C-alpha positions as a Python dict, from the first residue, in 0.01 Angstrom:
ca = {
    (1, 'M'): (0, 0, 0),
    (2, 'N'): (4, 361, -118),
    (3, 'N'): (263, 550, 94),
    (4, 'N'): (121, 882, -25),
    (5, 'K'): (-204, 817, 166),
    (6, 'M'): (-66, 723, 505),
    (7, 'I'): (-303, 841, 780),
    (8, 'S'): (-205, 865, 1147),
    (9, 'S'): (-415, 664, 1385),
    (10, 'P'): (-615, 840, 1660),
    (11, 'S'): (-364, 706, 1910),
    (12, 'E'): (-74, 865, 1724),
    (13, 'Q'): (-261, 1194, 1694),
    (14, 'L'): (-328, 1201, 2067),
    (15, 'T'): (35, 1123, 2141),
    (16, 'A'): (147, 1408, 1914),
    (17, 'L'): (-91, 1647, 2088),
    (18, 'S'): (28, 1533, 2429),
    (19, 'D'): (392, 1582, 2326),
    (20, 'S'): (306, 1931, 2202),
    (21, 'F'): (153, 2020, 2539),
    (22, 'K'): (461, 1891, 2715),
    (23, 'D'): (685, 2097, 2487),
    (24, 'V'): (471, 2408, 2539),
    (25, 'L'): (466, 2363, 2918),
    (26, 'K'): (844, 2325, 2918),
    (27, 'L'): (882, 2624, 2686),
    (28, 'G'): (635, 2824, 2894),
    (29, 'Q'): (835, 2761, 3211),
    (30, 'Q'): (1153, 2866, 3034),
    (31, 'Y'): (977, 3180, 2909),
    (32, 'V'): (848, 3270, 3255),
    (33, 'D'): (1190, 3217, 3410),
    (34, 'L'): (1352, 3448, 3155),
    (35, 'L'): (1084, 3714, 3205),
    (36, 'D'): (1136, 3699, 3582),
    (37, 'Q'): (1511, 3724, 3537),
    (38, 'L'): (1487, 4030, 3312),
    (39, 'A'): (1231, 4197, 3538),
    (40, 'Q'): (1391, 4128, 3874),
    (41, 'T'): (1767, 4091, 3847),
    (42, 'D'): (2001, 4375, 3939),
    (43, 'A'): (2295, 4216, 3759),
    (44, 'A'): (2363, 4362, 3413),
    (45, 'E'): (2509, 4035, 3284),
    (46, 'K'): (2191, 3848, 3378),
    (47, 'M'): (1978, 4118, 3215),
    (48, 'L'): (2176, 4068, 2895),
    (49, 'T'): (2154, 3689, 2914),
    (50, 'A'): (1777, 3696, 2962),
    (51, 'T'): (1721, 3949, 2683),
    (52, 'T'): (1942, 3761, 2437),
    (53, 'A'): (1751, 3438, 2509),
    (54, 'L'): (1409, 3603, 2488),
    (55, 'V'): (1469, 3763, 2149),
    (56, 'K'): (1572, 3421, 2011),
    (57, 'L'): (1295, 3220, 2176),
    (58, 'D'): (1048, 3071, 1926),
    (59, 'L'): (707, 3024, 2085),
    (60, 'A'): (535, 2892, 1771),
    (61, 'N'): (360, 2556, 1805),
    (62, 'A'): (152, 2367, 1548),
    (63, 'F'): (-114, 2260, 1796),
    (64, 'I'): (-129, 2530, 2061),
    (65, 'N'): (-149, 2908, 2046),
    (66, 'F'): (79, 3050, 2313),
    (67, 'P'): (-88, 3308, 2541),
    (68, 'Q'): (-22, 3679, 2487),
    (69, 'H'): (349, 3750, 2478),
    (70, 'Y'): (581, 4029, 2375),
    (71, 'Q'): (796, 4051, 2064),
    (72, 'A'): (1173, 4074, 2023),
    (73, 'A'): (1163, 4454, 1984),
    (74, 'D'): (993, 4485, 2324),
    (75, 'Y'): (1264, 4291, 2505),
    (76, 'Y'): (1534, 4520, 2366),
    (77, 'L'): (1348, 4821, 2500),
    (78, 'I'): (1284, 4659, 2839),
    (79, 'F'): (1653, 4571, 2860),
    (80, 'M'): (1745, 4933, 2786),
    (81, 'G'): (1501, 5055, 3051),
    (82, 'R'): (1627, 4813, 3313),
    (83, 'L'): (1992, 4904, 3257),
    (84, 'L'): (1911, 5276, 3282),
    (85, 'E'): (1705, 5206, 3594),
    (86, 'K'): (1999, 5018, 3748),
    (87, 'H'): (2204, 5338, 3719),
    (88, 'G'): (1929, 5566, 3850),
    (89, 'I'): (1851, 5731, 3516),
    (90, 'D'): (1478, 5794, 3484),
    (91, 'A'): (1466, 6032, 3185),
    (92, 'V'): (1345, 5749, 2958),
    (93, 'K'): (990, 5631, 3035),
    (94, 'I'): (887, 5294, 2892),
    (95, 'S'): (522, 5192, 2871),
    (96, 'E'): (292, 4952, 2687),
    (97, 'N'): (56, 5091, 2423),
    (98, 'A'): (-288, 4969, 2315),
    (99, 'R'): (-131, 4723, 2069),
    (100, 'H'): (69, 4564, 2354),
    (101, 'E'): (394, 4709, 2219),
    (102, 'F'): (646, 4879, 2443),
    (103, 'I'): (737, 5237, 2351),
    (104, 'A'): (984, 5482, 2504),
    (105, 'R'): (946, 5852, 2568),
    (106, 'I'): (1231, 6081, 2668),
    (107, 'D'): (1137, 6347, 2923),
    (108, 'S'): (1256, 6660, 2744),
    (109, 'V'): (1073, 6569, 2418),
    (110, 'A'): (806, 6338, 2561),
    (111, 'D'): (513, 6558, 2458),
    (112, 'Q'): (563, 6485, 2089),
    (113, 'E'): (810, 6203, 2033),
    (114, 'S'): (815, 5826, 2091),
    (115, 'F'): (1075, 5559, 2019),
    (116, 'K'): (1079, 5184, 1961),
    (117, 'F'): (1325, 4920, 1855),
    (118, 'T'): (1293, 4762, 1514),
    (119, 'V'): (1460, 4425, 1469),
    (120, 'D'): (1631, 4285, 1162),
    (121, 'G'): (1807, 3955, 1219),
    (122, 'G'): (2046, 3987, 1511),
    (123, 'E'): (2052, 4368, 1504),
    (124, 'A'): (1802, 4608, 1659),
    (125, 'A'): (1765, 4979, 1581),
    (126, 'F'): (1637, 5234, 1834),
    (127, 'T'): (1400, 5416, 1603),
    (128, 'E'): (1221, 5749, 1623),
    (129, 'Q'): (860, 5686, 1526),
    (130, 'G'): (787, 6001, 1324),
    (131, 'E'): (1014, 5954, 1023),
    (132, 'Q'): (1150, 5616, 1134),
    (133, 'E'): (1503, 5745, 1192),
    (134, 'P'): (1724, 5467, 1343),
    (135, 'L'): (1925, 5665, 1600),
    (136, 'F'): (2147, 5376, 1707),
    (137, 'Y'): (2200, 5006, 1643),
    (138, 'L'): (2238, 4732, 1904),
    (139, 'D'): (2383, 4382, 1862),
    (140, 'L'): (2353, 4188, 2188),
    (141, 'T'): (2524, 3872, 2070),
    (142, 'N'): (2842, 4047, 1958),
    (143, 'R'): (2810, 4322, 2221),
    (144, 'L'): (2819, 4610, 1974),
    (145, 'M'): (2642, 4946, 1976),
    (146, 'Q'): (2673, 5226, 1721),
    (147, 'F'): (2502, 5561, 1665),
    (148, 'N'): (2383, 5655, 1317),
    (149, 'N'): (2531, 5996, 1231),
    (150, 'Q'): (2293, 6066, 945),
    (151, 'A'): (1985, 5982, 1153),
    (152, 'L'): (2106, 6192, 1448),
    (153, 'I'): (2134, 6495, 1219),
    (154, 'N'): (1806, 6424, 1036),
    (155, 'Y'): (1608, 6385, 1357),
    (156, 'F'): (1765, 6629, 1602),
    (157, 'I'): (1924, 6899, 1385),
    (158, 'V'): (1688, 6912, 1086),
    (159, 'R'): (1351, 6824, 1241),
    (160, 'A'): (1338, 6831, 1621),
    (161, 'L'): (1514, 7167, 1650),
    (162, 'K'): (1208, 7325, 1486),
    (163, 'K'): (994, 7215, 1784),
    (164, 'H'): (1238, 7208, 2076),
    (165, 'T'): (1519, 7420, 2214),
    (166, 'D'): (1880, 7316, 2180),
    (167, 'L'): (1896, 7255, 2556),
    (168, 'E'): (1591, 7026, 2544),
    (169, 'L'): (1752, 6825, 2267),
    (170, 'R'): (2083, 6808, 2452),
    (171, 'D'): (1892, 6664, 2748),
    (172, 'A'): (1722, 6415, 2516),
    (173, 'V'): (2058, 6286, 2394),
    (174, 'K'): (2205, 6245, 2744),
    (175, 'P'): (2025, 5921, 2843),
    (176, 'L'): (2114, 5766, 2506),
    (177, 'I'): (2481, 5841, 2566),
    (178, 'A'): (2446, 5714, 2923),
    (179, 'F'): (2300, 5387, 2794),
    (180, 'A'): (2600, 5343, 2563),
    (181, 'E'): (2843, 5416, 2845),
    (182, 'E'): (2664, 5166, 3073),
    (183, 'L'): (2684, 4898, 2804),
    (184, 'K'): (3058, 4957, 2784),
    (185, 'A'): (3123, 4976, 3159),
    (186, 'D'): (2891, 4696, 3276),
    (187, 'L'): (2897, 4456, 2981),
    (188, 'D'): (3218, 4533, 2790),
    (189, 'F'): (3033, 4641, 2476),
    (190, 'T'): (3221, 4801, 2191),
    (191, 'I'): (3045, 5134, 2137),
    (192, 'N'): (3071, 5398, 1867),
    (193, 'L'): (2921, 5728, 1974),
    (194, 'G'): (2978, 5878, 1630),
    (195, 'I'): (2931, 6254, 1625),
    (196, 'L'): (2826, 6242, 1994),
    (197, 'N'): (3184, 6158, 2094),
    (198, 'T'): (3343, 6439, 2297),
    (199, 'E'): (3702, 6309, 2303),
    (200, 'N'): (3951, 6558, 2160),
    (201, 'G'): (4115, 6444, 1840),
    (202, 'Q'): (3831, 6221, 1721),
    (203, 'H'): (3802, 6235, 1344),
    (204, 'F'): (3456, 6235, 1190),
    (205, 'N'): (3528, 6143, 830),
    (206, 'L'): (3322, 6287, 550),
    (207, 'V'): (3128, 6050, 326),
    (208, 'Q'): (3306, 6207, 29),
    (209, 'P'): (3682, 6189, 92),
    (210, 'E'): (3753, 6502, -114),
    (211, 'L'): (3619, 6850, -48),
    (212, 'D'): (3568, 7145, -280),
    (213, 'L'): (3746, 7434, -105),
    (214, 'R'): (3466, 7670, -203),
    (215, 'V'): (3266, 7503, 74),
    (216, 'I'): (3519, 7638, 326),
    (217, 'D'): (3508, 7976, 154),
    (218, 'R'): (3136, 7992, 230),
    (219, 'L'): (3209, 7942, 599),
    (220, 'F'): (3466, 8223, 584),
    (221, 'V'): (3206, 8457, 432),
    (222, 'S'): (2961, 8366, 710),
    (223, 'T'): (3213, 8445, 984),
    (224, 'A'): (3228, 8808, 865),
    (225, 'E'): (2895, 8866, 1038),
    (226, 'N'): (3000, 8697, 1365),
    (227, 'D'): (3271, 8725, 1626),
    (228, 'Y'): (3430, 8394, 1529),
    (229, 'M'): (3754, 8363, 1333),
    (230, 'L'): (3839, 8106, 1067),
    (231, 'M'): (4208, 8017, 1052),
    (232, 'N'): (4421, 7832, 797),
    (233, 'L'): (4592, 7522, 929),
    (234, 'P'): (4969, 7575, 884),
    (235, 'R'): (5022, 7286, 642),
    (236, 'N'): (4739, 7406, 417),
    (237, 'N'): (4542, 7098, 510),
    (238, 'G'): (4219, 7270, 609),
    (239, 'A'): (4083, 7537, 838),
    (240, 'E'): (3996, 7588, 1203),
    (241, 'L'): (3699, 7783, 1333),
    (242, 'V'): (3777, 7944, 1669),
    (243, 'L'): (3463, 7956, 1883),
    (244, 'D'): (3410, 8063, 2244),
    (245, 'Q'): (3544, 7916, 2569),
    (246, 'G'): (3849, 7776, 2390),
    (247, 'I'): (3643, 7549, 2163),
    (248, 'K'): (3766, 7496, 1806),
    (249, 'L'): (3618, 7313, 1508),
    (250, 'D'): (3853, 7184, 1240),
    (251, 'I'): (3762, 7082, 887),
    (252, 'A'): (4083, 6919, 768),
    (253, 'F'): (4274, 6625, 626),
    (254, 'D'): (4595, 6459, 740),
    (255, 'P'): (4868, 6581, 500),
    (256, 'D'): (5075, 6270, 576),
    (257, 'D'): (4789, 6041, 472),
    (258, 'Y'): (4798, 5953, 102),
    (259, 'S'): (4417, 5938, 84),
    (260, 'Q'): (4380, 6296, 216),
    (261, 'Q'): (4046, 6201, 369),
    (262, 'W'): (3866, 6512, 495),
    (263, 'F'): (3716, 6509, 844),
    (264, 'F'): (3571, 6722, 1121),
    (265, 'A'): (3743, 6737, 1460),
    (266, 'V'): (3649, 6928, 1776),
    (267, 'Q'): (3900, 7056, 2027),
    (268, 'D'): (3755, 7145, 2366),
    (269, 'P'): (3965, 7211, 2680),
    (270, 'S'): (3707, 7031, 2895),
    (271, 'S'): (3637, 6747, 2646),
    (272, 'Q'): (3263, 6803, 2682),
    (273, 'V'): (3168, 6932, 2336),
    (274, 'S'): (3102, 6699, 2045),
    (275, 'F'): (3060, 6775, 1676),
    (276, 'F'): (2689, 6713, 1732),
    (277, 'D'): (2695, 6988, 1999),
    (278, 'T'): (2848, 7238, 1757),
    (279, 'L'): (2564, 7174, 1511),
    (280, 'L'): (2307, 7199, 1788),
    (281, 'H'): (2432, 7513, 1964),
    (282, 'Y'): (2603, 7724, 1696),
    (283, 'N'): (2367, 7864, 1435),
    (284, 'L'): (2661, 7967, 1213),
    (285, 'I'): (2791, 7610, 1189),
    (286, 'R'): (2447, 7454, 1156),
    (287, 'K'): (2338, 7679, 868),
    (288, 'W'): (2668, 7629, 684),
    (289, 'F'): (2664, 7251, 733),
    (290, 'L'): (2302, 7201, 623),
    (291, 'A'): (2344, 7433, 323),
    (292, 'N'): (2641, 7222, 209),
    (293, 'R'): (2535, 6888, 349),
    (294, 'E'): (2595, 6687, 33),
    (295, 'A'): (2964, 6781, 51),
    (296, 'L'): (2995, 6776, 432),
    (297, 'A'): (2790, 6465, 524),
    (298, 'V'): (2963, 6265, 798),
    (299, 'R'): (3022, 5894, 751),
    (300, 'S'): (2904, 5632, 1002),
    (301, 'D'): (3192, 5386, 1033),
    (302, 'K'): (3099, 5020, 1073),
    (303, 'L'): (3120, 4863, 1416),
    (304, 'V'): (3429, 4663, 1501),
    (305, 'L'): (3491, 4405, 1770),
    (306, 'A'): (3650, 4526, 2093),
    (307, 'G'): (4024, 4562, 2060),
    (308, 'D'): (4021, 4596, 1680),
    (309, 'D'): (3943, 4966, 1656),
    (310, 'Q'): (4225, 5211, 1596),
    (311, 'E'): (4250, 5540, 1778),
    (312, 'A'): (4226, 5851, 1563),
    (313, 'T'): (4535, 6069, 1561),
    (314, 'S'): (4521, 6433, 1664),
    (315, 'D'): (4874, 6551, 1594),
    (316, 'Y'): (4807, 6801, 1317),
    (317, 'A'): (4960, 7141, 1382),
    (318, 'E'): (4797, 7453, 1527),
    (319, 'P'): (4672, 7718, 1281),
    (320, 'T'): (4888, 8022, 1224),
    (321, 'E'): (4696, 8259, 997),
    (322, 'V'): (4351, 8392, 923),
    (323, 'F'): (4178, 8196, 648),
    (324, 'T'): (4135, 8398, 328),
    (325, 'P'): (3991, 8259, 5),
    (326, 'D'): (4203, 8314, -303),
    (327, 'G'): (4076, 8528, -588),
    (328, 'D'): (3943, 8244, -802),
    (329, 'Q'): (3756, 8095, -508),
    (330, 'Q'): (3602, 8429, -414),
    (331, 'E'): (3474, 8470, -766),
    (332, 'G'): (3322, 8122, -756),
    (333, 'E'): (3152, 8202, -425),
    (334, 'H'): (3009, 8520, -569),
    (335, 'D'): (2874, 8327, -866),
    (336, 'D'): (2707, 8075, -635),
    (337, 'Q'): (2513, 8352, -464),
    (338, 'Q'): (2383, 8508, -785),
}
């Protein structure tokens, strides 16, 4: 007998087909139950459980084509919409397009922009559909969520600000921040708001740990045409730009840290202004940052599990003098402008 030419009998083929139908019916019932749970529950934990199961559910079958169904990216977006709906936030509108994909539109930019999730393994990215900027990442299994600093600047500060007002873009960011806060409050997610964080003392580290001081000189030159004042930090570890309403922006490093990693930090009496806000609302800062972005680019730190993250320190001293470039630096600045 040639084992390479074994052929199943009709009876065995029928049994295999019958077993496939049974598996599909069982899988179909599981699928329907999960859809109902995600669509109808008011409990955040059950929303998360259903979404996590749906994105992992494999509906492929050798014998039977499963009826029309959504993809993993759609369930992430539906989950986001349901959690926002639970908290009464309706600024994000989610709908199905002609290709049976779910897309999101945010009220203040809805006339031109749409968003979807893209999925890679166990991580999903909330992605702007114009230039495919991944604004934030979501990991349901490990309960992690992180904003992408580079994408936030590329999309909102570089591109969207040409078509929308700063107030419209601030409104567009609000439901995204609200979603992060709901994940943390309802589901104990570890979240990293990145440059959207408004807590005083947060350090937004530069990609390049060192900074050419001529970059700060250029900010000093720019302040000559405005009412803002740039001050030296007293330990010669950077400078502080004094804005309005008590808001201050520091570009500094910790003199007690051997690495002397440069960072941005915002100080706001009401803890409502983020570094992102300073780029969005202050033309002086935005122009300076974008003109020197290679040197000033802000790093996106990797997500960490809840309880493992360390709080940034904010105990560097108050500035005591007006920032003035030294002679060599002024000459270098002049040369740059020629």
